[in-house]
C-alpha positions as CSV (number, residue, x, y, z in Angstrom):
1,X,88.0,-74.0,-129.3
2,X,89.9,-70.8,-129.4
3,X,87.9,-67.8,-127.6
4,X,89.2,-64.1,-127.5
5,X,89.8,-62.1,-124.8
6,X,87.6,-59.1,-126.1
7,X,84.2,-59.3,-124.7
8,X,80.7,-58.0,-123.8
9,X,77.7,-59.0,-122.0
10,X,74.6,-57.6,-120.0
11,X,72.1,-59.6,-118.2
12,X,68.7,-58.1,-116.3
13,X,66.2,-59.7,-113.8
14,X,63.4,-58.5,-111.7
15,X,62.9,-60.5,-108.4
16,X,60.7,-59.1,-105.4
17,X,60.1,-55.4,-106.5
18,X,64.3,-55.3,-107.5
19,X,65.6,-55.2,-110.9
20,X,69.5,-56.7,-110.9
21,X,71.2,-56.0,-113.4
22,X,75.1,-57.3,-114.3
23,X,77.0,-55.7,-117.0
24,X,80.7,-57.4,-118.0
25,X,83.6,-56.0,-119.8
26,X,86.7,-57.8,-120.8
27,X,89.9,-57.0,-122.3
28,X,93.6,-58.9,-123.2
29,X,95.7,-59.6,-120.4
30,X,98.4,-61.7,-119.4
31,X,96.7,-63.1,-116.1
32,X,93.1,-62.4,-114.8
33,X,93.2,-58.6,-113.6
34,X,89.4,-58.4,-112.1
35,X,87.4,-55.3,-111.1
36,X,84.1,-56.2,-109.0
37,X,81.8,-53.2,-108.4
38,X,78.7,-53.9,-106.4
39,X,76.6,-52.7,-103.6
40,X,77.9,-52.4,-100.2
41,X,74.9,-55.0,-99.0
42,X,76.4,-57.4,-101.4
43,X,79.9,-57.5,-100.4
44,X,79.5,-60.8,-98.1
45,X,78.9,-62.6,-101.8
46,X,81.6,-61.2,-103.5
47,X,84.4,-63.5,-103.1
48,X,81.4,-66.4,-104.3
49,X,81.1,-63.6,-107.5
50,X,84.4,-63.6,-107.9
51,X,84.7,-67.1,-108.1
52,X,82.1,-67.7,-110.4
53,X,83.7,-65.1,-112.7
54,X,87.5,-66.3,-112.7
55,X,86.3,-69.9,-113.4
56,X,84.6,-68.6,-116.4
57,X,86.7,-66.2,-118.0
58,X,89.8,-67.7,-116.7
59,X,91.9,-64.6,-118.1
60,X,91.6,-61.2,-119.0
61,X,90.9,-57.7,-117.7
62,X,87.7,-58.2,-116.7
63,X,85.6,-55.3,-115.7
64,X,81.6,-56.2,-113.7
65,X,79.4,-53.8,-112.5
66,X,76.1,-55.2,-110.4
67,X,73.4,-52.8,-109.7
68,X,70.2,-53.0,-108.2
69,X,67.4,-50.9,-108.5
70,X,64.2,-50.6,-107.0
71,X,61.1,-51.0,-109.6
72,X,58.1,-49.5,-107.3
73,X,59.6,-46.2,-105.5
74,X,56.3,-45.5,-103.7
75,X,56.9,-48.7,-101.8
76,X,60.3,-47.8,-100.8
77,X,61.4,-44.2,-100.5
78,X,59.8,-41.7,-98.7
79,X,59.7,-38.3,-97.4
80,X,59.7,-37.8,-93.6
81,X,56.8,-34.9,-93.4
82,X,57.9,-34.1,-89.9
83,X,61.6,-33.5,-90.6
84,X,60.3,-31.0,-93.7
85,X,57.9,-29.5,-91.2
86,X,60.8,-28.6,-88.5
87,X,63.3,-27.3,-91.4
88,X,60.3,-25.1,-92.4
89,X,59.6,-24.0,-89.2
90,X,63.0,-22.8,-88.6
91,X,63.6,-21.0,-91.7
92,X,61.0,-19.1,-91.0
93,X,61.7,-18.5,-87.7
94,X,65.4,-17.3,-88.1
95,X,64.1,-15.1,-91.2
96,X,62.0,-13.5,-88.7
97,X,64.1,-13.0,-86.3
98,X,67.1,-11.5,-88.6
99,X,64.5,-9.7,-91.1
100,X,65.0,-11.8,-94.0
101,X,62.6,-12.1,-96.6
102,X,61.1,-15.5,-96.8
103,X,62.4,-17.7,-99.9
104,X,59.8,-17.3,-102.9
105,X,60.1,-21.1,-103.5
106,X,60.2,-22.7,-100.1
107,X,60.0,-26.1,-101.4
108,X,62.7,-25.8,-103.5
109,X,64.9,-24.6,-100.2
110,X,63.2,-27.6,-98.1
111,X,63.6,-30.7,-100.6
112,X,67.5,-29.4,-101.0
113,X,68.1,-30.0,-97.1
114,X,69.8,-33.2,-96.0
115,X,67.8,-36.0,-94.5
116,X,64.1,-35.7,-95.3
117,X,64.5,-38.6,-97.6
118,X,63.9,-42.0,-96.0
119,X,65.6,-44.9,-97.2
120,X,65.7,-48.1,-96.3
121,X,68.5,-50.5,-95.2
122,X,68.4,-53.4,-97.6
123,X,69.1,-57.0,-96.2
124,X,69.3,-59.1,-99.0
125,X,68.2,-63.3,-98.1
126,X,70.0,-66.2,-99.6
127,X,67.4,-65.9,-102.5
128,X,67.9,-62.9,-103.7
129,X,71.6,-63.1,-103.4
130,X,71.3,-66.8,-105.7
131,X,69.0,-64.5,-108.3
132,X,72.4,-62.3,-108.3
133,X,74.1,-65.1,-109.1
134,X,72.1,-66.6,-111.7
135,X,72.1,-62.9,-113.4
136,X,76.0,-62.8,-113.3
137,X,75.8,-66.2,-115.4
138,X,73.7,-65.4,-117.6
139,X,75.7,-62.0,-118.1
140,X,79.0,-64.1,-118.1
141,X,77.2,-66.8,-120.7
142,X,76.6,-64.0,-123.3
143,X,80.5,-62.5,-122.6
144,X,81.7,-66.2,-123.6
145,X,79.9,-66.5,-126.6
146,X,80.6,-63.1,-127.6
147,X,84.3,-64.4,-127.0
148,X,83.8,-67.5,-129.6
149,X,82.7,-65.6,-131.9
150,X,85.7,-63.1,-132.1
151,X,87.6,-66.1,-131.6
152,X,86.4,-67.7,-134.5
153,X,87.4,-64.1,-136.6
154,X,90.7,-64.4,-135.1
155,X,91.2,-68.4,-136.0
156,X,90.5,-67.4,-139.7
157,X,92.5,-64.5,-139.7
158,X,95.7,-66.4,-138.0
159,X,95.1,-69.3,-140.2
160,X,95.1,-67.3,-143.3
161,X,98.6,-65.4,-142.5
162,X,100.2,-68.5,-141.5
163,X,99.3,-69.8,-145.0
164,X,101.2,-66.9,-146.4
165,X,104.4,-67.5,-144.4
166,X,104.5,-70.7,-145.6
167,X,103.7,-69.5,-149.3
168,X,106.6,-67.3,-149.3
169,X,108.7,-70.2,-147.7
170,X,108.1,-71.8,-150.9
171,X,109.3,-69.0,-152.9
172,X,112.7,-69.1,-151.5
173,X,113.6,-72.3,-153.3
174,X,114.2,-71.0,-156.7
175,X,116.7,-68.5,-155.1
176,X,118.4,-70.8,-153.0
177,X,119.3,-72.9,-156.2
178,X,120.8,-70.5,-157.8
179,X,122.8,-69.1,-154.8
180,X,124.9,-71.9,-154.9
181,X,126.2,-70.8,-158.0
182,X,126.8,-67.0,-157.4
183,X,128.5,-68.1,-154.0
184,X,130.6,-70.6,-156.2
185,X,131.8,-67.8,-158.8
186,X,132.5,-65.3,-155.9
187,X,134.9,-67.6,-154.3
188,X,136.4,-68.5,-157.5
189,X,136.8,-64.8,-158.6
190,X,138.2,-63.7,-155.0
191,X,140.9,-66.3,-155.2
192,X,141.8,-65.8,-158.6
193,X,142.4,-61.9,-157.8
194,X,144.6,-62.9,-154.4
195,X,147.0,-65.3,-156.5
196,X,149.5,-64.2,-158.4
197,X,149.8,-66.9,-160.7
198,X,145.7,-67.1,-160.9
199,X,146.2,-70.8,-159.7
200,X,145.1,-72.7,-156.6
201,X,144.7,-76.3,-155.6
202,X,141.4,-77.6,-156.9
203,X,141.0,-80.2,-153.9
204,X,140.9,-77.5,-151.1
205,X,138.7,-75.1,-153.2
206,X,136.2,-77.8,-153.4
207,X,136.4,-78.4,-149.6
208,X,136.5,-74.9,-148.6
209,X,133.7,-74.3,-150.6
210,X,131.4,-77.1,-149.1
211,X,132.4,-76.1,-145.7
212,X,130.8,-72.7,-146.9
213,X,127.9,-73.6,-148.3
214,X,127.2,-76.3,-145.6
215,X,127.6,-72.9,-143.3
216,X,124.8,-71.2,-145.3
217,X,122.5,-74.0,-146.0
218,X,119.0,-73.1,-145.3
219,X,117.2,-76.7,-145.3
220,X,116.7,-77.2,-141.4
221,X,115.5,-74.0,-141.4
222,X,113.0,-74.4,-143.7
223,X,112.3,-77.7,-142.2
224,X,111.5,-76.5,-138.6
225,X,109.5,-73.5,-139.7
226,X,107.0,-75.8,-142.1
227,X,106.6,-77.9,-138.6
228,X,105.9,-74.8,-136.9
229,X,103.2,-73.3,-139.1
230,X,101.8,-76.8,-139.0
231,X,101.7,-77.4,-135.3
232,X,100.5,-73.7,-135.3
233,X,97.4,-74.7,-137.0
234,X,97.0,-77.8,-135.4
235,X,97.0,-76.1,-131.8
236,X,94.6,-73.4,-132.7
237,X,91.7,-75.8,-132.0
238,X,92.7,-76.4,-128.3
239,X,91.2,-74.5,-125.4
240,X,93.1,-72.1,-124.0
241,X,95.6,-72.1,-126.7
242,X,96.6,-68.2,-126.6
243,X,100.0,-69.0,-124.7
244,X,100.8,-71.9,-126.2
245,X,100.2,-70.3,-129.7
246,X,102.4,-67.5,-128.7
247,X,105.6,-69.6,-127.3
248,X,104.9,-71.5,-131.5
249,X,105.3,-68.1,-133.1
250,X,108.6,-67.3,-131.1
251,X,109.8,-70.2,-132.3
252,X,108.8,-69.5,-136.0
253,X,110.1,-66.0,-135.4
254,X,113.9,-67.7,-134.8
255,X,113.7,-69.7,-137.7
256,X,112.8,-66.8,-140.0
257,X,115.3,-64.7,-138.6
258,X,118.1,-67.6,-139.0
259,X,117.0,-68.1,-142.7
260,X,117.4,-64.4,-143.0
261,X,120.7,-64.3,-141.6
262,X,122.2,-67.2,-143.7
263,X,120.3,-66.5,-146.6
264,X,123.2,-64.0,-147.7
265,X,120.8,-63.6,-150.9
266,X,118.9,-60.4,-151.7
267,X,115.6,-62.0,-152.9
268,X,115.7,-64.5,-150.1
269,X,116.0,-61.5,-147.4
270,X,113.3,-59.9,-148.9
271,X,111.2,-63.0,-148.4
272,X,112.5,-62.9,-145.2
273,X,111.3,-59.1,-144.7
274,X,107.5,-60.2,-145.6
275,X,107.5,-63.2,-143.7
276,X,108.4,-61.2,-140.4
277,X,105.8,-58.7,-141.3
278,X,103.2,-61.4,-141.1
279,X,104.7,-63.2,-138.0
280,X,104.6,-59.7,-136.3
281,X,100.5,-59.4,-137.2
282,X,100.5,-63.2,-135.6
283,X,101.9,-62.1,-132.5
284,X,99.5,-59.2,-132.3
285,X,96.5,-61.3,-132.8
286,X,97.7,-63.8,-130.4
287,X,98.3,-61.2,-127.9
288,X,94.1,-61.2,-127.6
289,X,93.6,-65.3,-127.2
290,X,92.4,-66.6,-124.3
């Protein structure tokens, strides 16, 4: 199944008065470009988290943010009253010694002083880390579903553009038939102008004409281009088809370029330009496929 590399997911859970939040954003990239932001207390589990992310998302520019917040601040954060009291006494003493009027809002001054908030050091046990990993997996599942939905939209657009290329290829045939007669008339005219008598060897002329037409024949290019288009359509249902589709698109481009260089006919070249336009749009979309 085709997947986009663009995705977004967020998951949250509450465990032991802690709120665990995991946010995942993904964009297209040739390889896995992973950035993980998490609390320092969870650094020991970062490798496991990275392995989970890589196994699930596999490729793309991935930004993961894991945050832990307290749901009951009254039980975890305290103001150290002894430190506040010491600050107050020192401020009043210095003000008296230097003749400085005390601050009108002493509380505002005191609460800006460092060290008055008692923040406990967190030690997360295995059960809590497992809960974080579970939340991460939920966020990754959401991202994966997002990628699948985006992938179906991309697939629909790609198949439509391949169909347009095949339709354009079908428009080449009428001009191809008339092209042979035009080439024959052009060579005949040139030969007549170059010879003084206007006479030339008919057998040699036929041989040269056949050789010239064979050089400009685009049958093989048309056959290969149609095969590449069909293979592209079949590969859209493969897992991790992005790179494969990119290679097929390159082969399609080679056949279209060769067809244009051998066309030697203005209407066919116009059709080739339209094919190239559709192929460029295909290549742009393929860059965003896993």
